[in-house]
BAFI-3210 file (N, C-alpha, C; in Angstrom, 3 decimals, decimal comma, padded with zeros to 6 digits):
// residues 234
n [1|2|3|4|5|6|7|8|9|10|11|12|13|14|15|16|17|18|19|20|21|22|23|24|25|26|27|28|29|30|31|32|33|34|35|36|37|38|39|40|41|42|43|44|45|46|47|48|49|50|51|52|53|54|55|56|57|58|59|60|61|62|63|64|65|66|67|68|69|70|71|72|73|74|75|76|77|78|79|80|81|82|83|84|85|86|87|88|89|90|91|92|93|94|95|96|97|98|99|100|101|102|103|104|105|106|107|108|109|110|111|112|113|114|115|116|117|118|119|120|121|122|123|124|125|126|127|128|129|130|131|132|133|134|135|136|137|138|139|140|141|142|143|144|145|146|147|148|149|150|151|152|153|154|155|156|157|158|159|160|161|162|163|164|165|166|167|168|169|170|171|172|173|174|175|176|177|178|179|180|181|182|183|184|185|186|187|188|189|190|191|192|193|194|195|196|197|198|199|200|201|202|203|204|205|206|207|208|209|210|211|212|213|214|215|216|217|218|219|220|221|222|223|224|225|226|227|228|229|230|231|232|233|234]
n.u [-053,942|-053,936|-055,491|-057,957|-058,603|-058,773|-060,969|-063,053|-063,026|-063,768|-066,355|-067,705|-067,450|-069,005|-071,484|-072,103|-073,442|-076,019|-076,885|-077,033|-079,133|-081,269|-081,364|-081,957|-083,697|-083,437|-085,116|-088,151|-089,050|-092,111|-095,404|-098,558|-101,834|-103,310|-106,549|-107,012|-105,538|-102,793|-099,559|-098,345|-095,384|-093,094|-090,863|-090,721|-090,229|-090,276|-090,770|-092,338|-095,453|-097,431|-096,791|-096,934|-097,195|-095,427|-096,168|-094,351|-094,097|-092,798|-091,085|-091,867|-090,631|-088,699|-087,955|-088,784|-086,360|-085,234|-085,814|-084,124|-081,818|-083,062|-084,533|-083,441|-083,550|-086,274|-087,107|-085,439|-086,650|-088,758|-090,779|-092,658|-091,969|-093,119|-092,028|-092,935|-093,108|-094,540|-097,197|-096,095|-093,480|-090,236|-090,200|-092,877|-093,937|-096,109|-098,331|-098,089|-100,556|-102,327|-104,803|-105,439|-103,289|-103,933|-105,971|-104,395|-103,048|-104,952|-105,173|-102,658|-102,840|-104,875|-103,572|-101,553|-103,126|-104,068|-101,772|-101,624|-100,821|-101,040|-103,948|-104,925|-103,131|-101,707|-099,445|-098,904|-096,301|-094,874|-093,191|-093,100|-095,134|-095,769|-096,296|-098,696|-100,310|-100,007|-101,428|-104,104|-104,465|-104,236|-106,430|-108,465|-108,628|-109,650|-107,977|-105,577|-103,383|-101,911|-100,293|-097,226|-096,036|-093,884|-093,204|-095,829|-098,370|-101,204|-102,892|-101,445|-100,399|-103,025|-103,899|-105,873|-106,010|-107,907|-110,545|-109,775|-108,494|-110,495|-112,590|-112,003|-109,864|-110,644|-110,405|-107,984|-104,401|-101,885|-098,469|-096,830|-094,057|-091,854|-089,746|-089,209|-088,914|-089,628|-091,555|-094,253|-095,227|-094,993|-096,973|-099,217|-099,448|-100,328|-103,020|-103,864|-103,634|-105,537|-107,802|-108,001|-107,335|-107,220|-106,192|-103,783|-100,348|-097,482|-094,105|-091,454|-088,531|-085,526|-084,505|-084,749|-084,962|-086,441|-088,896|-087,596|-085,031|-084,868|-084,422|-081,827|-080,541|-081,336|-080,462|-082,082|-084,473|-085,274|-085,292|-087,365|-089,496|-089,472|-090,119|-092,692|-093,981|-093,758|-095,536|-098,004|-098,543|-099,910]
n.v [168,680|166,356|167,272|167,659|165,042|163,831|165,197|164,242|161,527|161,636|162,767|160,742|158,657|159,559|159,570|156,898|155,228|156,390|155,922|153,152|152,703|153,828|152,118|149,559|148,801|147,300|144,195|143,405|140,574|139,084|137,890|136,249|134,842|132,224|131,325|128,707|128,379|128,076|129,439|132,081|133,329|136,025|138,482|141,891|144,899|148,080|151,156|153,489|154,038|155,129|154,568|152,445|148,841|145,850|142,482|139,600|136,451|133,334|130,709|127,172|124,938|126,685|129,582|132,606|133,947|133,751|135,993|137,919|139,096|141,023|142,755|145,237|146,790|147,200|148,411|150,587|151,948|152,994|151,384|149,618|146,326|143,039|139,973|136,684|133,395|130,787|128,481|125,331|125,782|127,080|129,081|129,131|126,594|123,731|122,094|121,850|123,558|124,721|125,952|126,938|128,630|130,713|131,974|132,744|134,949|136,979|137,090|138,138|140,655|141,796|141,828|143,718|146,009|146,251|147,110|149,706|150,245|151,596|150,716|150,596|150,265|147,910|145,479|142,438|140,090|137,396|134,214|131,512|128,991|130,781|133,029|132,477|132,389|135,064|136,381|135,453|136,109|138,899|139,561|139,000|141,060|144,309|146,369|145,809|146,886|145,974|143,106|141,307|138,754|136,123|133,767|132,335|129,732|128,404|126,749|126,031|123,577|123,226|125,790|127,879|130,485|131,668|132,704|134,809|136,490|137,029|138,093|139,038|140,847|142,824|146,006|146,475|146,091|143,625|142,504|140,089|137,970|135,964|133,359|132,413|129,720|128,367|125,900|125,617|128,324|129,247|127,820|128,504|131,330|132,527|131,727|133,196|135,806|135,702|135,282|137,613|140,211|142,947|143,133|141,720|142,190|141,358|140,462|139,125|137,013|135,715|132,190|129,599|129,841|129,810|131,479|133,221|133,040|134,542|137,119|136,996|136,322|138,074|141,291|143,513|142,913|143,463|146,237|146,620|145,716|147,627|149,921|149,239|149,068|151,715|152,897|151,641|151,189|152,968]
n.w [048,603|050,193|052,367|051,107|050,344|052,861|053,892|052,217|052,892|055,621|055,437|053,994|055,835|057,955|056,727|056,196|058,287|058,262|055,619|055,681|057,466|056,057|053,841|054,908|057,674|060,941|061,488|063,271|065,032|064,662|065,599|065,103|065,558|063,791|062,368|063,091|065,338|064,998|065,436|063,669|062,184|061,544|059,999|060,565|058,982|059,726|058,322|058,068|059,423|057,891|055,307|052,317|052,661|052,108|051,776|051,957|050,413|050,485|048,542|048,063|050,527|051,455|053,437|055,254|055,309|052,828|051,391|052,308|050,894|049,338|050,792|051,544|049,199|048,965|051,408|051,242|049,207|050,496|051,537|053,989|055,154|055,461|055,983|055,901|057,435|055,786|056,660|057,836|057,308|058,194|061,156|061,628|061,518|061,952|059,581|056,017|054,303|051,878|051,379|053,899|054,129|052,443|053,886|056,013|055,013|055,101|057,857|058,535|057,273|058,808|061,257|060,754|060,521|063,136|064,327|063,701|061,150|057,919|056,272|053,691|051,694|050,951|049,619|047,942|047,472|045,901|045,411|043,153|044,461|046,425|044,913|043,674|045,929|046,597|044,577|044,966|047,669|047,636|046,069|047,835|049,639|049,934|050,547|049,434|047,075|044,836|043,317|043,074|041,199|041,029|038,795|038,762|038,909|037,091|038,535|040,925|043,142|043,899|044,375|042,910|040,574|038,994|039,716|041,354|039,532|037,621|039,091|041,831|041,536|039,814|038,439|039,532|039,057|038,381|038,514|036,684|036,545|034,695|033,297|029,886|029,328|031,561|032,680|033,989|034,595|031,945|030,676|032,201|032,491|030,002|030,127|032,299|031,336|029,305|030,845|032,358|030,957|031,469|033,944|034,293|033,868|032,108|032,495|030,849|030,793|029,297|029,179|031,765|034,503|037,787|039,765|042,535|041,613|039,339|040,275|041,062|038,707|036,643|036,028|035,775|036,988|039,719|039,620|037,824|039,371|041,442|040,008|039,221|041,735|042,564|040,843|041,339|044,036|045,589]
ca.u [-054,512|-054,169|-056,621|-059,186|-058,883|-059,195|-062,330|-063,963|-063,109|-064,541|-067,750|-068,256|-067,534|-070,154|-072,721|-072,351|-074,505|-077,309|-077,255|-077,382|-080,467|-082,240|-081,453|-082,591|-083,758|-083,431|-086,480|-088,721|-089,711|-093,502|-096,243|-099,991|-102,447|-104,231|-107,904|-107,001|-104,692|-101,374|-098,850|-097,664|-094,255|-092,481|-089,968|-091,366|-089,345|-091,136|-090,188|-093,289|-096,773|-098,281|-096,328|-097,418|-096,523|-095,319|-096,177|-093,531|-094,503|-091,664|-091,291|-091,974|-089,448|-087,757|-088,569|-088,790|-085,008|-084,846|-086,012|-083,197|-080,990|-083,846|-085,258|-082,883|-084,049|-087,681|-087,179|-084,771|-087,609|-089,769|-091,861|-092,606|-091,907|-093,410|-091,656|-093,508|-092,956|-095,803|-097,404|-095,310|-092,141|-089,546|-090,631|-094,329|-094,132|-097,387|-098,340|-098,404|-101,988|-102,380|-106,083|-105,304|-102,292|-104,649|-106,615|-103,339|-102,735|-105,928|-104,803|-101,534|-103,331|-105,601|-102,575|-100,941|-104,072|-104,102|-100,542|-101,699|-100,248|-102,003|-104,639|-105,447|-101,993|-100,944|-098,970|-098,390|-095,252|-094,544|-092,393|-093,588|-096,432|-096,015|-096,843|-100,120|-100,926|-100,008|-102,517|-105,394|-104,545|-104,492|-107,810|-109,389|-108,595|-109,810|-106,881|-104,366|-103,354|-101,355|-099,484|-096,109|-096,007|-092,726|-093,415|-097,046|-099,050|-102,655|-103,509|-100,287|-100,702|-104,436|-104,236|-106,358|-106,022|-108,892|-111,565|-109,119|-108,223|-111,724|-113,550|-111,462|-108,896|-111,190|-110,093|-106,592|-103,443|-100,802|-097,309|-096,369|-092,728|-091,418|-088,858|-089,994|-088,806|-090,037|-092,706|-095,599|-095,650|-095,130|-098,276|-100,311|-099,584|-101,249|-104,401|-104,151|-103,838|-106,822|-108,873|-108,104|-106,377|-107,129|-105,580|-102,464|-099,238|-096,470|-092,703|-090,759|-087,079|-085,050|-084,019|-085,710|-084,883|-087,768|-089,133|-086,645|-083,777|-084,865|-083,858|-080,381|-080,013|-081,675|-080,061|-083,138|-085,728|-085,663|-085,619|-088,720|-090,431|-089,528|-090,873|-094,099|-094,482|-093,883|-096,704|-099,277|-098,670|-100,745]
ca.v [167,441|165,468|167,781|167,415|163,611|163,570|165,719|163,325|160,304|161,905|162,942|159,437|157,854|160,052|159,262|155,469|154,700|156,887|155,213|151,789|152,718|154,081|150,960|148,416|148,862|145,980|143,693|142,930|139,280|139,278|136,707|136,379|133,518|131,902|130,963|127,369|128,400|128,013|130,699|132,497|134,176|136,768|139,612|143,134|146,046|149,256|152,423|154,547|153,417|155,703|154,148|151,115|147,683|144,686|141,167|138,703|135,056|132,604|129,489|125,885|124,388|127,711|130,324|134,062|134,486|133,748|137,346|138,851|139,907|142,003|143,624|146,584|147,525|147,544|149,417|151,776|152,659|153,595|150,460|148,678|144,964|141,931|138,690|135,692|131,968|130,112|127,330|124,185|126,257|127,972|129,153|128,974|125,164|123,194|121,304|122,580|123,568|125,918|126,630|127,699|129,683|131,858|132,641|133,361|136,275|137,897|137,240|139,069|141,993|142,291|142,126|145,000|147,083|146,428|147,786|151,089|150,372|152,014|149,505|150,670|150,300|146,672|144,820|141,091|139,710|136,017|133,451|130,160|128,837|132,041|134,016|132,151|132,873|136,526|136,802|135,184|136,864|140,299|139,653|138,847|142,224|145,548|147,263|145,402|147,672|145,235|141,933|140,969|137,299|135,563|132,387|131,710|128,722|128,573|126,028|125,449|122,906|123,418|127,212|128,329|131,951|132,137|133,567|136,035|137,353|137,425|138,763|139,740|141,888|143,765|147,385|146,544|145,459|142,885|142,243|138,708|137,853|134,581|133,109|131,852|128,265|127,806|125,183|125,876|129,685|129,398|127,270|129,113|132,786|132,887|131,563|134,333|136,973|135,522|135,408|138,971|141,044|144,293|143,024|141,098|142,732|140,305|140,741|137,856|137,002|134,497|131,129|128,734|129,926|129,840|132,247|134,219|132,962|135,653|138,301|136,814|136,171|139,212|142,528|144,535|142,414|144,216|147,594|146,551|145,605|148,916|150,832|148,841|149,457|153,181|153,288|150,999|150,873|153,943]
ca.w [048,078|051,318|053,137|050,353|050,441|054,232|054,031|051,545|053,683|056,828|055,052|053,650|057,054|058,711|056,020|056,053|059,127|057,805|054,400|056,056|058,061|054,995|052,961|055,541|059,122|061,561|061,595|064,518|064,882|065,081|065,472|065,283|065,633|062,695|062,785|063,685|066,518|064,671|065,603|062,455|062,550|060,445|060,272|060,159|058,797|059,761|057,894|058,424|059,475|056,859|053,993|051,900|053,252|051,232|052,411|051,150|050,539|049,922|047,759|048,746|051,191|051,890|054,535|055,048|055,149|051,411|050,875|052,955|049,996|048,581|051,721|051,522|048,040|049,211|052,477|050,743|048,361|051,354|051,863|055,100|054,635|056,358|055,381|056,813|057,190|055,509|057,533|057,404|056,949|059,115|062,546|061,751|061,772|061,498|058,355|054,796|053,980|051,042|051,577|055,143|053,906|051,860|055,015|056,835|054,455|055,695|059,270|058,598|056,951|059,980|062,284|060,404|060,845|064,591|064,716|063,253|059,819|056,900|055,839|052,327|050,768|051,051|048,394|048,139|046,533|046,184|044,458|042,914|045,117|047,119|043,971|043,519|047,164|046,543|043,699|045,609|048,915|047,313|045,582|048,957|050,526|049,164|050,862|048,709|045,840|043,711|043,636|042,195|041,209|040,354|038,330|039,277|038,108|036,956|039,652|041,590|044,413|044,202|044,537|041,615|040,527|038,010|040,307|041,833|038,384|036,931|039,973|042,986|041,194|038,835|038,794|039,985|038,148|039,017|037,671|036,658|035,956|034,535|032,168|028,787|029,288|032,855|032,148|034,509|034,258|030,492|030,327|032,949|032,365|028,914|030,600|033,173|030,472|028,633|031,835|032,900|030,218|032,032|035,267|034,256|033,084|032,123|032,185|030,625|030,652|028,634|030,050|032,437|035,962|038,401|040,971|043,004|040,852|038,389|040,912|041,080|037,354|035,785|036,693|035,708|037,558|040,903|039,200|037,238|040,491|042,129|039,141|039,322|043,038|042,587|040,051|041,704|045,459|046,282]
c.u [-054,869|-055,380|-057,946|-059,590|-059,386|-060,619|-063,349|-064,146|-063,963|-066,021|-068,393|-068,428|-068,731|-071,457|-073,072|-073,435|-075,886|-077,779|-077,684|-078,790|-081,531|-082,458|-082,196|-082,546|-083,762|-084,864|-086,878|-089,376|-091,111|-094,265|-097,707|-100,584|-103,452|-105,571|-107,975|-106,064|-103,202|-100,738|-098,038|-096,551|-093,654|-091,512|-090,616|-090,341|-090,235|-090,341|-091,052|-094,680|-097,713|-097,895|-096,936|-096,565|-096,580|-095,285|-095,462|-093,853|-093,501|-092,082|-091,454|-090,615|-088,344|-088,375|-088,377|-087,400|-084,540|-085,001|-084,952|-082,355|-081,728|-084,604|-084,758|-083,368|-085,473|-087,810|-086,506|-085,654|-088,789|-090,920|-091,597|-092,620|-092,218|-093,120|-092,079|-093,091|-094,343|-095,968|-096,718|-093,887|-091,569|-090,083|-092,141|-094,696|-095,505|-097,217|-098,635|-099,889|-102,236|-103,693|-106,022|-104,305|-102,922|-105,329|-105,588|-102,949|-103,684|-105,621|-103,655|-101,969|-104,052|-104,625|-101,918|-101,861|-104,138|-102,853|-100,520|-101,078|-101,356|-102,633|-105,195|-104,326|-101,095|-100,535|-098,581|-097,342|-094,807|-093,765|-092,917|-094,957|-096,783|-096,601|-098,316|-100,891|-101,028|-101,164|-103,859|-105,543|-104,814|-105,938|-108,813|-109,450|-108,639|-108,685|-105,575|-104,372|-102,897|-100,608|-098,356|-095,906|-094,840|-092,992|-094,659|-097,560|-100,540|-103,404|-102,413|-100,662|-102,143|-104,847|-104,591|-106,499|-107,147|-109,908|-110,979|-108,914|-109,504|-112,637|-112,874|-110,570|-109,383|-110,951|-108,695|-105,704|-102,389|-099,687|-096,910|-095,032|-092,373|-090,445|-089,602|-089,946|-089,040|-091,429|-094,061|-096,056|-095,857|-096,471|-099,419|-100,524|-100,450|-102,717|-104,802|-104,436|-105,194|-107,975|-109,074|-107,106|-106,220|-106,445|-104,101|-101,499|-098,080|-095,104|-091,991|-089,261|-086,669|-084,645|-085,121|-085,623|-086,267|-087,787|-088,056|-085,299|-083,706|-084,213|-082,343|-079,787|-080,199|-081,417|-081,185|-084,413|-086,165|-086,010|-087,007|-089,765|-090,576|-090,296|-092,365|-094,698|-094,662|-095,144|-098,021|-099,475|-099,567|-099,913]
c.v [166,483|165,922|167,506|165,945|163,255|164,042|164,770|162,058|160,506|162,069|161,604|158,573|158,278|159,613|157,774|154,932|155,136|156,151|153,798|151,718|152,924|152,837|149,804|148,570|147,443|145,491|143,403|141,586|139,397|137,973|137,069|134,972|133,329|131,447|129,584|127,256|128,315|129,389|130,975|133,475|134,851|137,814|140,872|144,254|147,285|150,498|153,584|153,935|153,940|155,323|152,794|149,997|146,505|143,422|140,190|137,246|134,188|131,355|128,269|125,462|125,413|128,385|131,813|134,635|134,480|135,128|138,329|139,678|141,055|142,980|145,064|147,421|148,007|148,600|150,714|152,603|153,196|152,694|149,756|147,280|143,978|140,638|137,596|134,279|131,380|128,911|126,093|124,540|127,114|127,916|129,082|127,524|124,712|122,348|122,201|122,429|124,846|126,661|127,487|128,845|130,918|132,658|133,349|134,739|137,315|138,140|138,235|140,495|142,599|142,627|143,474|146,157|147,315|147,121|149,247|151,331|150,727|150,792|149,530|150,696|149,093|146,197|143,403|140,803|138,304|135,368|132,022|129,982|130,099|133,097|133,748|132,603|134,400|137,044|136,643|136,014|138,334|140,491|139,641|140,055|143,502|146,538|146,903|146,053|146,857|144,017|141,824|139,465|136,790|134,085|131,728|130,620|128,990|127,912|125,299|124,879|123,135|124,857|127,765|129,856|132,514|133,091|134,883|137,016|137,885|138,291|139,644|140,916|142,867|145,200|147,578|145,874|144,719|142,665|140,781|138,659|136,365|134,482|132,269|130,323|127,611|127,211|125,650|127,327|129,874|128,857|128,064|130,591|133,188|132,723|132,724|135,597|136,887|135,734|136,850|139,903|142,447|144,313|142,655|141,849|141,758|140,848|139,400|138,076|135,721|133,440|130,360|128,810|130,202|130,762|133,260|134,147|134,049|136,892|138,213|136,849|137,429|140,531|143,556|144,128|143,225|145,653|147,655|146,481|146,948|149,951|150,525|149,305|150,966|153,628|152,804|150,757|151,833|154,790]
c.w [049,217|052,128|052,438|050,454|051,830|054,460|053,418|052,354|054,919|056,526|054,769|054,886|057,893|058,071|056,050|056,971|058,678|056,572|054,714|056,625|056,994|054,144|053,602|057,050|059,677|061,724|063,033|064,244|065,470|064,934|065,656|065,209|064,519|063,248|063,420|064,871|066,241|064,829|064,337|062,834|061,322|060,937|059,723|060,141|058,683|059,382|058,365|058,351|058,396|055,447|053,613|052,504|052,297|052,073|051,486|051,471|049,780|049,138|048,666|049,295|051,426|053,119|054,297|054,826|053,699|050,780|051,352|051,977|049,316|049,479|051,633|050,361|048,275|050,299|052,040|049,831|049,168|051,736|053,189|054,503|055,744|055,610|056,341|056,432|056,951|056,435|056,946|057,065|058,074|060,531|062,721|062,038|061,288|060,252|057,161|054,490|053,194|051,164|052,845|054,971|053,270|052,963|055,890|056,316|055,026|057,168|059,412|058,266|058,161|061,115|062,007|060,782|062,344|065,106|064,272|061,898|058,824|056,229|054,436|051,295|050,983|049,657|048,768|047,072|046,886|045,073|044,382|043,579|045,896|046,209|043,704|044,748|047,150|045,700|044,400|046,878|048,680|046,872|046,727|049,873|049,694|049,429|050,188|047,340|044,632|044,231|042,620|042,321|040,380|040,056|038,914|038,341|038,071|038,110|040,422|042,952|044,857|044,439|043,168|041,624|039,647|038,613|040,799|040,688|037,761|037,785|041,018|042,653|040,141|039,318|039,338|038,940|038,954|037,997|037,814|035,941|035,854|033,372|031,129|028,731|030,654|032,651|032,682|034,327|032,760|030,010|030,964|032,719|031,170|029,300|031,502|032,359|029,777|029,598|032,285|032,213|030,766|033,393|035,172|033,331|033,235|031,723|032,027|030,482|029,932|029,662|030,729|033,957|036,529|039,617|041,280|042,297|039,788|038,983|040,982|039,674|036,500|036,516|036,746|036,456|038,777|040,547|038,584|038,335|041,200|041,314|039,212|040,653|043,142|041,874|040,646|043,192|046,217|047,237]
res [m|f|r|r|l|l|f|v|v|l|v|c|w|v|c|l|p|t|l|s|v|v|a|q|s|a|p|t|v|v|e|t|t|a|s|d|g|l|v|l|r|g|d|f|y|l|i|d|a|g|r|p|t|i|l|l|l|h|q|l|y|t|n|r|t|s|w|t|p|y|i|g|a|l|t|g|a|g|f|n|v|l|a|v|d|l|r|g|h|g|q|t|r|g|r|i|n|w|a|a|a|i|t|d|i|s|v|w|f|n|w|l|r|t|q|g|i|r|g|d|a|f|i|t|m|g|s|s|i|g|s|s|l|a|i|v|g|c|a|n|d|a|g|c|r|t|a|v|a|l|s|p|g|w|a|s|n|g|v|r|v|e|d|a|l|k|t|g|l|v|g|r|k|i|l|i|m|h|t|v|r|d|r|f|p|a|l|g|v|p|q|m|v|q|a|a|p|d|v|v|v|v|q|t|y|p|g|n|v|h|g|m|d|m|l|r|r|e|e|t|a|m|q|r|i|l|e|w|l|a|a|y|s|g]
***
């Protein structure tokens, strides 16, 4: 009995480092320059240059580290991950400018391509204002396969998603997630569905939590995202 137990312990001890690497590799701090000269900064988790890459866009007044608890689930599923600080936040600094932030998404996509990363299998994933940026930023790049939007608004902070849904994302699908009593998504998401019923797929949850709080509150939320990415990431 003792020998059998010792064997199991040794096997598990040997396996632990490997499992850790698979779940989440260490990030590389990266930077690129926006069209107006601002230095944009992010954390890049490279699994395989030929695999799809997820661009993570955080909420207002947070930064890229807010995604840290969820990186392992994404890299463990085989995705490269680039978590960035939006302008006016974290190490990117500068001033908040949402119109420029949309352009910054294209800058990051172009940076990924210069690094030899597969350029036809990008995904954007954002929370709150970051989710609106994710929708528009994905629509602006033909290499973006899908977007995951946590609590987006119809016109959050001036970032309007109507044209992206009606025109830019035709032929693609995006996943929108929100709680039923979260005011702005509850008002805006029905407009999104009406504007682009063939593009928008909605997952709702009870309560009123906003954005990334759904990932903490709802046990099935991350699993739903992983299932979506497996189906639509290319």
